[in-house]
Steps between C-alpha positions, in 0.01 A plus 500: 500500500672298223864588433430637148187696600504877458395731781163676500625825657803655670590817683705673229747687724579179689628324186872460439680736267644386170832324558691684224440873545569587133558332165679805362872474419728653767536845340123549534398295806606772747215727384241250627697388807236631744215315326340190653246285320268247652384272216134432572364352179728197518354406839167435330638318197426793265671450165341757267599804704719589795426710808762652728465702817793737454657747743747774408723652765568873470720577199421175321367440148250224418692412184703673235289709262366227271223366278397148408441376146219258592417527869254743656563636851281658767590660835276599791647720773422380854730717717727794439544757227715381208573694184383330182751583229437418136656616176201735486543674839479461879205475739480490880296198611315436827333199664205392289657614173568249227675494164504259208753444227402323180761300312709728277356804679676764703826410670444526875617447856430621853746698713474549875624855554347524850629417848246218552455158341268452202298178469302398194356204314651429161319270262626383164432227253751227424485492122780294348745670266486836675788745463587799714645821361672770705509837324753660741734207561723274290283200580246271341325196640344185356276256686641148475375173652752565782393861563624836377823508298671842482738631236629835384302659219755369247436145627821447696438332837559648842 
């Protein structure tokens, strides 16, 4: 196979985890410390949307409660029983359940409040110029050519 050729298929759980466990600044990174992501979309050269196989250890959050200004997100639960928390309420999820979050919609995240790991697919687009807002934390994010840049809500950097 040529060096720059993309693969046709992979076994998702056999793929390496993301090198940097979190992009959040140190005060927030601890909340997602038990999260591992296996970036799958990149393996196939996908550029319009990303796909991650994500696992949450017990007690771990998928992200801080957040919403995107331009990007849509979708999750599909494969294993375990996470709690979906939004700014509109909480729901217990099970394998086979899915949830979608339109840009500028409900703030959301998953929490693993069980004693077993939770594994799910997360899919999101990669629209340029996206911003993340965090209604419960002094944090905002902006997508830059180098990745996410985080500041406090007043714009001062971390």
